[in-house]
C-alpha positions as CSV (number, residue, x, y, z in Angstrom):
1,M,0.0,0.0,0.0
2,P,1.5,3.4,-1.0
3,T,2.3,5.7,1.9
4,A,0.8,9.1,2.1
5,R,3.1,11.9,1.2
6,S,4.0,14.5,3.8
7,P,2.8,18.1,3.2
8,D,6.5,19.2,2.7
9,R,7.0,16.5,0.0
10,R,3.6,17.5,-1.6
11,E,4.6,21.1,-1.7
12,A,8.0,20.3,-3.2
13,H,6.3,18.2,-5.9
14,D,3.9,21.1,-6.7
15,L,6.9,23.4,-7.0
16,V,8.7,21.0,-9.4
17,T,5.5,20.5,-11.4
18,A,5.0,24.3,-11.7
19,S,8.6,24.9,-12.5
20,V,8.7,22.2,-15.2
21,N,5.6,23.5,-16.8
22,R,7.0,27.1,-16.7
23,H,10.4,26.2,-18.1
24,R,9.4,23.4,-20.5
25,A,9.8,25.3,-23.7
26,E,13.0,26.9,-22.5
27,I,14.5,23.6,-21.6
28,V,13.6,22.1,-25.0
29,G,15.0,25.1,-26.9
30,R,18.3,25.2,-24.8
31,V,18.9,21.4,-25.4
32,L,18.4,21.9,-29.1
33,R,20.8,24.9,-29.2
34,S,23.4,23.0,-27.2
35,L,23.3,20.0,-29.5
36,R,23.3,22.2,-32.6
37,R,26.5,24.0,-31.3
38,A,28.1,20.6,-30.8
39,G,27.3,19.5,-34.3
40,S,24.9,16.7,-33.3
41,R,22.8,15.2,-36.1
42,L,19.8,15.0,-33.7
43,A,19.6,18.8,-33.9
44,R,20.0,19.2,-37.7
45,D,17.4,17.0,-39.3
46,P,13.8,18.2,-38.9
47,A,12.5,14.7,-38.2
48,T,15.0,14.0,-35.5
49,K,14.5,17.4,-34.0
50,D,10.8,16.7,-33.6
51,Q,11.6,13.3,-32.1
52,L,14.0,15.0,-29.7
53,R,11.4,17.6,-28.6
54,A,8.8,14.9,-27.9
55,Q,11.4,12.8,-26.0
56,V,12.4,15.7,-23.8
57,T,8.7,16.3,-23.0
58,R,8.2,12.7,-22.1
59,V,11.3,12.6,-19.9
60,L,10.1,15.7,-18.0
61,D,6.6,14.3,-17.6
62,D,8.0,11.0,-16.3
63,T,10.2,12.9,-13.8
64,V,7.2,14.8,-12.4
65,A,5.1,11.5,-12.2
66,M,7.9,9.8,-10.3
67,L,8.2,12.6,-7.9
68,R,4.5,12.4,-7.3
69,S,4.3,8.6,-6.9
70,G,7.9,7.7,-5.7
71,P,10.9,6.2,-7.6
72,H,9.4,2.7,-7.7
73,A,6.1,3.8,-9.3
74,D,4.6,2.0,-12.3
75,T,5.6,5.0,-14.5
76,A,9.1,3.5,-14.9
77,Q,7.6,0.2,-16.1
78,R,5.2,1.5,-18.7
79,P,5.6,0.3,-22.3
80,D,7.3,3.0,-24.3
81,P,6.9,2.2,-28.1
82,A,8.1,5.7,-29.0
83,S,11.6,5.1,-27.5
84,I,11.8,1.7,-29.2
85,E,10.9,3.2,-32.6
86,I,13.5,6.0,-32.0
87,G,16.2,3.4,-31.5
88,R,15.2,1.6,-34.8
89,Q,15.1,4.9,-36.8
90,R,18.5,6.0,-35.4
91,A,20.0,2.6,-36.4
92,R,18.5,2.9,-39.9
93,H,19.9,6.4,-40.4
94,G,23.3,5.7,-38.8
95,I,23.0,8.0,-35.8
96,H,25.4,6.5,-33.3
97,P,24.4,6.0,-29.6
98,T,27.0,8.6,-28.6
99,E,24.7,11.2,-30.0
100,A,22.0,10.1,-27.6
101,V,24.4,10.2,-24.6
102,Q,25.3,13.8,-25.7
103,A,21.6,14.7,-25.8
104,E,20.9,13.1,-22.3
105,T,23.8,15.0,-20.8
106,A,22.5,18.3,-22.3
107,L,19.0,17.6,-21.0
108,F,20.1,16.8,-17.5
109,E,22.3,19.9,-17.2
110,T,19.7,22.2,-18.8
111,A,16.8,20.9,-16.7
112,L,18.8,21.1,-13.5
113,T,19.9,24.6,-14.3
114,A,16.4,25.7,-15.0
115,I,14.6,24.0,-12.1
116,A,17.2,24.3,-9.2
117,P,16.6,28.0,-8.5
118,D,12.8,27.4,-8.1
119,L,13.5,24.6,-5.6
120,R,15.1,27.0,-3.2
121,Q,11.6,27.9,-2.1
122,A,10.9,24.3,-1.1
123,P,10.7,23.5,2.7
124,E,13.8,21.2,2.3
125,P,15.5,22.5,-0.8
126,V,18.5,20.2,-0.7
127,D,16.4,17.1,-0.3
128,S,13.9,18.3,-3.0
129,L,16.8,18.9,-5.4
130,A,18.2,15.5,-4.7
131,R,14.8,13.8,-5.4
132,F,14.4,15.8,-8.6
133,C,17.9,14.7,-9.8
134,L,17.2,11.1,-9.0
135,A,13.8,11.1,-10.7
136,L,15.3,12.8,-13.8
137,Q,18.2,10.4,-13.9
138,R,15.9,7.4,-13.7
139,S,13.7,8.7,-16.5
140,L,16.7,9.4,-18.7
141,A,18.2,6.0,-17.9
142,R,15.0,4.1,-18.7
143,R,14.6,5.7,-22.1
144,A,18.3,5.4,-22.9
145,D,18.1,1.7,-22.2
146,L,15.0,1.2,-24.4
147,V,16.5,3.3,-27.3
148,S,19.9,1.5,-27.1
149,R,18.4,-1.9,-26.9
150,S,16.2,-1.2,-29.9
151,Y,19.2,0.3,-31.8
152,F,21.4,-2.7,-31.3
153,T,18.6,-5.2,-31.8
154,H,17.9,-3.6,-35.2
155,L,21.6,-3.7,-36.1
156,L,21.9,-7.4,-35.1
157,D,18.8,-8.2,-37.1
158,Q,20.2,-6.5,-40.1
159,I,23.6,-8.2,-39.7
160,Y,21.8,-11.6,-39.4
161,H,19.9,-10.7,-42.6
162,S,23.1,-9.7,-44.4
163,H,24.6,-13.1,-43.4
164,A,21.6,-14.9,-44.7
165,Q,21.8,-12.9,-48.0
166,H,25.5,-13.7,-48.2
167,R,24.8,-17.4,-47.8
168,L,22.0,-17.2,-50.4
169,R,24.4,-15.4,-52.8
170,L,27.1,-18.1,-52.3
171,S,24.4,-20.8,-52.9
172,R,23.4,-19.1,-56.1
173,E,27.1,-18.9,-57.2
174,L,27.6,-22.6,-56.4
175,H,24.5,-23.5,-58.4
176,D,24.8,-21.1,-61.3
177,R,28.6,-21.2,-61.8
178,V,30.2,-24.2,-60.2
179,A,27.5,-26.7,-60.8
180,H,26.8,-25.4,-64.3
181,T,30.4,-25.4,-65.5
182,A,31.0,-28.8,-63.9
183,A,27.9,-30.2,-65.8
184,V,29.2,-28.7,-69.1
185,A,32.6,-30.3,-68.4
186,L,30.9,-33.7,-67.8
187,R,29.0,-33.3,-71.1
188,D,32.2,-32.6,-72.9
189,L,33.8,-35.7,-71.5
190,E,30.8,-37.8,-72.6
191,L,31.1,-36.4,-76.1
192,Y,34.8,-37.1,-76.0
193,E,34.0,-40.8,-75.3
194,A,31.4,-40.8,-78.1
195,Y,33.9,-39.3,-80.7
196,R,37.1,-40.9,-79.4
197,V,37.1,-43.8,-81.9
198,A,35.2,-42.5,-84.9
199,D,36.3,-38.8,-85.0
200,H,39.6,-38.1,-83.3
201,E,39.7,-34.4,-84.1
202,R,36.3,-33.7,-82.6
203,A,37.1,-35.9,-79.6
204,Q,40.2,-33.8,-78.9
205,A,38.2,-30.6,-79.2
206,R,35.7,-31.9,-76.6
207,L,38.6,-33.0,-74.3
208,S,40.1,-29.5,-74.5
209,A,36.8,-27.9,-73.8
210,A,36.3,-30.2,-70.7
211,K,39.7,-29.1,-69.4
212,A,38.8,-25.4,-69.8
213,H,35.5,-25.8,-68.1
214,L,37.1,-27.7,-65.2
215,Q,39.7,-25.0,-64.8
216,E,36.9,-22.4,-64.7
217,T,35.2,-24.5,-62.0
218,I,38.4,-24.6,-59.9
219,D,38.9,-20.9,-60.3
220,T,35.3,-20.2,-59.1
221,I,35.7,-22.5,-56.1
222,R,38.9,-20.7,-55.1
223,T,37.1,-17.3,-55.4
224,L,34.2,-18.5,-53.2
225,S,36.6,-20.1,-50.7
226,S,38.4,-16.7,-50.4
227,Q,35.1,-14.9,-49.8
228,L,34.3,-17.3,-46.9
229,R,37.4,-16.4,-44.9
230,S,35.8,-14.1,-42.4
231,T,39.0,-14.1,-40.3
232,A,41.4,-13.6,-43.1
233,T,43.0,-10.5,-41.5
234,S,44.9,-12.6,-38.9
235,E,48.0,-12.2,-41.0
236,G,47.2,-8.5,-41.8
237,L,44.6,-6.5,-43.7
238,Q,46.8,-5.8,-46.7
239,P,47.7,-9.5,-47.4
240,A,44.0,-10.4,-47.0
241,L,42.9,-7.8,-49.5
242,V,45.7,-8.6,-52.0
243,R,44.8,-12.3,-51.7
244,Y,41.1,-11.7,-52.4
245,L,41.8,-9.4,-55.4
246,S,44.3,-11.9,-56.9
247,T,41.4,-14.5,-57.2
248,A,38.5,-12.1,-57.7
249,A,40.0,-9.7,-60.2
250,P,42.9,-11.4,-62.1
251,T,42.3,-9.2,-65.2
252,V,41.7,-5.8,-63.5
253,A,44.5,-3.4,-62.5
254,T,44.3,-3.2,-58.7
255,S,46.3,-1.6,-55.9
256,V,46.2,-2.0,-52.1
257,T,48.0,0.4,-49.7
258,V,47.8,0.2,-45.9
259,T,49.6,3.0,-43.9
260,G,50.0,3.7,-40.2
261,I,50.5,1.2,-37.4
262,E,48.3,-1.7,-38.3
263,S,49.0,-3.3,-34.9
264,D,46.7,-0.6,-33.5
265,L,43.9,-2.2,-35.5
266,P,42.1,-4.8,-33.2
267,L,41.5,-8.1,-35.0
268,T,37.7,-7.8,-34.6
269,V,37.7,-4.3,-36.2
270,G,40.1,-5.5,-38.9
271,D,37.8,-8.5,-39.8
272,E,34.7,-6.3,-40.0
273,L,36.5,-3.7,-42.1
274,F,37.8,-6.5,-44.4
275,L,34.2,-7.7,-44.9
276,V,33.0,-4.2,-45.7
277,L,35.9,-3.6,-48.1
278,R,35.5,-7.0,-49.7
279,E,31.8,-6.3,-50.4
280,A,32.7,-2.9,-51.9
281,L,35.3,-4.6,-54.1
282,S,32.8,-7.3,-55.1
283,N,30.2,-4.7,-56.1
284,A,32.8,-2.8,-58.2
285,L,34.0,-6.0,-59.9
286,R,30.6,-7.4,-60.6
287,H,28.6,-4.3,-61.5
288,A,30.9,-1.5,-62.5
289,D,33.1,-3.1,-65.2
290,P,36.1,-1.1,-64.0
291,G,39.6,-0.9,-65.6
292,T,41.2,0.0,-62.2
293,V,40.3,-0.5,-58.6
294,A,42.3,1.0,-55.7
295,V,42.1,0.3,-51.9
296,A,43.7,2.7,-49.4
297,V,43.6,2.1,-45.7
298,R,45.1,4.5,-43.1
299,V,45.4,3.9,-39.4
300,R,46.1,7.0,-37.4
301,N,44.9,9.3,-34.6
302,G,42.7,6.7,-33.0
303,K,40.8,5.7,-36.1
304,V,41.0,3.8,-39.4
305,D,40.0,5.4,-42.7
306,A,39.5,3.2,-45.8
307,T,38.5,3.9,-49.3
308,V,37.7,1.8,-52.3
309,T,37.8,3.7,-55.6
310,D,37.0,2.4,-59.1
311,D,36.7,4.0,-62.5
312,G,33.7,2.0,-63.6
313,R,30.3,3.0,-64.9
314,G,29.0,4.4,-61.6
315,F,25.4,4.5,-60.4
316,D,22.8,6.5,-58.4
317,A,24.3,6.4,-54.9
318,D,21.3,7.8,-53.0
319,A,18.9,5.2,-54.6
320,A,21.3,2.4,-53.8
321,L,21.6,3.3,-50.2
322,A,17.9,3.6,-49.8
323,A,17.2,0.2,-51.3
324,P,16.5,-2.6,-48.8
325,S,18.7,-5.1,-50.6
326,G,20.3,-5.8,-53.9
327,T,23.9,-4.7,-54.2
328,G,25.2,-5.5,-50.7
329,L,25.3,-1.9,-49.7
330,P,22.9,-2.3,-46.7
331,S,25.1,-5.0,-45.2
332,M,28.1,-2.7,-45.6
333,V,26.3,0.2,-43.9
334,E,25.1,-2.1,-41.0
335,R,28.5,-3.6,-40.4
336,T,30.1,-0.2,-40.3
337,Y,27.6,1.3,-37.9
338,A,27.8,-1.8,-35.7
339,A,31.5,-1.2,-35.4
340,G,30.8,2.4,-34.4
341,G,31.8,3.9,-37.7
342,S,30.4,5.7,-40.7
343,L,30.2,5.0,-44.4
344,Q,30.0,7.5,-47.3
345,L,29.3,6.7,-50.9
346,R,30.1,8.9,-53.9
347,S,29.1,7.8,-57.4
348,G,27.4,8.9,-60.6
349,A,26.8,7.6,-64.0
350,G,30.1,7.4,-65.9
351,R,32.1,8.9,-63.0
352,G,33.2,5.8,-61.1
353,T,32.5,5.1,-57.4
354,T,34.3,5.8,-54.1
355,V,33.3,4.1,-50.9
356,T,34.8,5.7,-47.7
357,V,34.7,4.0,-44.3
358,T,35.8,5.5,-41.0
359,I,35.8,3.5,-37.8
360,P,37.1,4.9,-34.4
361,L,39.5,2.5,-32.6
362,P,39.2,1.6,-28.9
363,R,41.7,3.2,-26.7
364,R,44.6,1.2,-25.5
365,P,44.8,0.8,-21.7
366,E,47.5,3.1,-20.3
């Protein structure tokens, strides 16, 4: 059974409620200005700004409700579909969780600065301020938990989907290329047997064709085997990329450069970066018909920057990034965001393509 609130506590709650209502618009505006000065994406896009305004309002309403009913009230346990959807949308648009932490810090500081002077009139100002801070922190933490869970759940779902798509693509490659050329080689050998006695010249032609088709099958298997090496960077990123290109692009002029201290690149980051770059290279080789492809990786200043550039036919970059599937770009974006990085794509018809990936590196323990 809930305990009755004392008159002092009720008075403090009324003061907080009145203060929040009086300063609500001011708090929202100051939070947005603070984030805009910091360059946060949450304060630049109209849609995310509207979300942020609504989220600030919900946090303040939750804070007031918890002060009225106590920190263990049902308010903290209510379903919050809005925060869950915010997490999904931020994952889809590549807004990193650090942006949310920045917003939460700005809201806490702004709300505290606005409300604290009014609480001086409370019967127990220090205790009232402490209760307000605790309720505000609980409301922020609850929504941050929901947003971050939804964010990473969405990313994990997308990564699982990209893995499934990758397996499906390999299955198609095995069926369409390996099985097909092997079947053609078998047919050539059957024709060789049929012509071997009666028509030596035609028999030799079939035998030569069978050898060529078997060689094509072996080359395809080697290429697919290379693509399955998700931990190929154990010997270094540059050897892994060179090895992949040697089998995937034997007739295209390619270059791979890695500068900086590659030992600063954790194996997990290196593997994810390799998978992203490999997908970018695969897209270029399969769809762009390039004459040259260049990969450049630079490790410095606590981050790794990588670019894949080709001189192929190019395409509509905005449309490709918006597509749910097709060229492997969604999986590249999801992998990059999951590693805490960002991906940019520049392309146009007849202008080639450049994919740029930037991933911050974890700090080494001092």
